[in-house]
C-alpha positions as CSV (number, residue, x, y, z in Angstrom):
1,S,-12.4,-20.2,-19.9
2,Q,-9.0,-20.0,-21.3
3,H,-9.7,-16.6,-22.8
4,S,-11.0,-15.3,-19.6
5,S,-8.0,-16.6,-17.8
6,L,-5.6,-15.0,-20.1
7,K,-7.4,-11.7,-19.9
8,Q,-7.2,-11.7,-16.1
9,S,-3.5,-12.5,-16.3
10,Y,-3.0,-9.7,-18.8
11,E,-4.7,-7.2,-16.7
12,L,-2.7,-8.4,-13.6
13,L,0.5,-8.0,-15.5
14,S,-0.6,-4.5,-16.7
15,L,-1.4,-3.3,-13.1
16,S,1.9,-4.6,-11.8
17,A,3.9,-3.3,-14.7
18,G,2.3,0.2,-14.3
19,R,2.9,0.3,-10.7
20,L,6.6,-0.8,-11.2
21,E,7.1,1.8,-13.8
22,R,5.6,4.6,-11.5
23,I,7.9,3.5,-8.6
24,A,11.0,3.5,-10.9
25,S,10.1,7.0,-12.3
26,D,9.6,8.3,-8.8
27,L,12.9,7.0,-7.5
28,L,14.7,8.4,-10.7
29,R,13.0,11.8,-10.0
30,Q,14.0,11.7,-6.4
31,Y,17.6,10.7,-7.4
32,K,17.9,13.6,-9.9
33,G,16.5,16.1,-7.3
34,E,13.5,16.9,-9.6
35,E,10.1,18.1,-8.2
36,E,7.7,15.4,-8.1
37,K,4.1,15.9,-9.6
38,K,1.2,15.7,-7.4
39,T,-2.1,14.6,-8.9
40,T,-5.7,13.8,-7.7
41,L,-5.6,10.2,-6.6
42,D,-8.5,7.9,-6.1
43,L,-7.6,5.9,-2.9
44,H,-10.2,3.1,-3.5
45,R,-8.7,2.4,-6.9
46,I,-5.2,2.3,-5.6
47,L,-6.1,-0.1,-2.8
48,D,-8.3,-2.2,-5.1
49,E,-5.3,-2.5,-7.4
50,L,-2.9,-3.6,-4.5
51,V,-5.5,-6.2,-3.3
52,V,-5.8,-7.7,-6.9
53,E,-2.0,-7.9,-7.2
54,Y,-1.5,-9.4,-3.7
55,S,-4.4,-11.8,-4.3
56,A,-3.0,-13.2,-7.4
57,Q,0.2,-14.4,-5.6
58,P,0.2,-18.2,-5.2
59,V,2.2,-17.9,-2.0
60,L,-0.6,-15.7,-0.5
61,T,-3.6,-18.1,-0.9
62,G,-3.9,-18.2,2.9
63,V,-4.3,-14.3,2.9
64,R,-7.9,-12.9,2.7
65,F,-8.9,-9.2,2.1
66,D,-12.1,-7.6,3.4
67,K,-12.8,-4.1,2.1
68,H,-15.2,-1.7,3.9
69,Y,-15.2,1.5,2.0
70,G,-17.1,4.6,2.9
71,R,-20.0,5.4,0.7
72,E,-18.1,8.5,-0.7
73,A,-15.2,8.1,-3.2
74,V,-12.0,9.2,-1.5
75,F,-9.7,11.5,-3.4
76,V,-6.5,13.1,-2.3
77,E,-3.6,15.1,-3.8
78,G,-0.3,13.2,-3.9
79,V,2.4,11.5,-5.8
80,R,0.8,8.2,-7.0
81,G,4.0,6.2,-6.9
82,R,4.7,7.2,-3.3
83,V,1.2,6.5,-2.1
84,E,1.1,3.1,-3.8
85,R,4.4,2.2,-2.4
86,M,3.4,3.3,1.1
87,F,0.1,1.2,0.9
88,A,1.9,-1.8,-0.6
89,N,4.6,-1.7,2.2
90,V,1.9,-1.5,4.8
91,I,0.1,-4.5,3.3
92,K,3.2,-6.5,2.7
93,N,4.3,-6.1,6.4
94,A,0.8,-7.1,7.5
95,I,1.2,-10.2,5.3
96,E,4.5,-11.1,6.9
97,A,3.4,-10.3,10.4
98,M,0.6,-12.7,10.0
99,D,3.0,-15.3,8.5
100,F,1.4,-15.3,5.2
101,E,-2.0,-16.5,6.6
102,G,-4.9,-14.4,7.9
103,L,-7.3,-11.5,7.2
104,I,-6.5,-7.9,6.2
105,V,-9.4,-5.5,6.5
106,L,-9.2,-2.2,4.6
107,E,-11.5,0.6,5.7
108,T,-11.9,4.1,4.5
109,N,-14.2,7.0,5.5
110,T,-14.3,10.9,5.3
111,R,-15.4,13.2,7.9
112,D,-15.4,17.0,8.0
113,G,-13.2,17.1,4.9
114,R,-10.5,14.6,6.3
115,V,-9.8,11.2,5.1
116,F,-9.4,8.2,7.4
117,I,-8.1,5.1,6.4
118,K,-7.7,1.9,8.6
119,I,-5.8,-1.2,7.7
120,K,-6.2,-4.0,10.2
121,D,-4.8,-7.7,10.1
122,T,-5.0,-10.7,12.2
123,G,-1.1,-10.5,13.0
124,P,0.3,-10.3,16.6
125,G,0.1,-6.4,16.7
126,M,2.8,-3.6,17.4
127,T,3.7,-1.8,20.4
128,P,2.8,2.1,20.4
129,E,6.5,2.8,20.2
130,R,7.1,0.8,17.0
131,V,3.9,2.2,15.4
132,S,5.3,5.8,16.1
133,N,8.6,4.9,14.7
134,I,7.3,3.6,11.5
135,L,5.1,6.6,11.1
136,S,7.8,9.1,11.7
137,G,10.5,7.4,9.7
138,D,12.9,7.8,12.7
139,G,14.9,4.6,11.9
140,P,14.7,1.0,12.9
141,I,13.9,-0.5,16.3
142,P,16.4,-3.1,17.3
143,G,15.4,-6.4,15.8
144,T,13.3,-5.0,13.1
145,K,13.9,-4.0,9.5
146,L,16.9,-1.7,8.2
147,A,16.9,2.0,8.2
148,G,15.1,3.5,5.3
149,E,12.3,1.0,4.9
150,N,10.2,2.9,7.5
151,A,10.4,6.2,5.5
152,D,7.5,5.6,3.3
153,C,4.9,6.6,5.8
154,S,6.5,9.8,6.8
155,T,7.7,10.9,3.3
156,S,4.1,10.0,1.9
157,A,2.5,12.3,4.4
158,K,4.1,15.1,2.6
């Protein structure tokens, strides 16, 4: 029905606006040199919200998401805007690597007090050097994205 469609659109806009507001606030605090506030984050909720946002984009109708979450909820301490940005960048990069068509699998698990998150896609893959470079934030590899775009994984690890 039209009411249901409007409600879904409102919820999507609300999710997106909230995420953009957190990103802007986080960047402003970083610029001012203010301490970022860590909170307890529900990783399943963050991933679910990102899947909803990406799935709603008309240009991404060829992208499918498959979620395999562990039985336990996954909570971590962190800065929500940074964690969202990190996962959003990984998902966006996967979509681009698959040329906007394919499957992205999100898996979570916990073991011995540690959290494990795996994001797989049907893209062509990356060399071990490129993966290491992205995770460390050491700068671009020739022929890849500009410096600074790799920093989210290393800074979010803090």
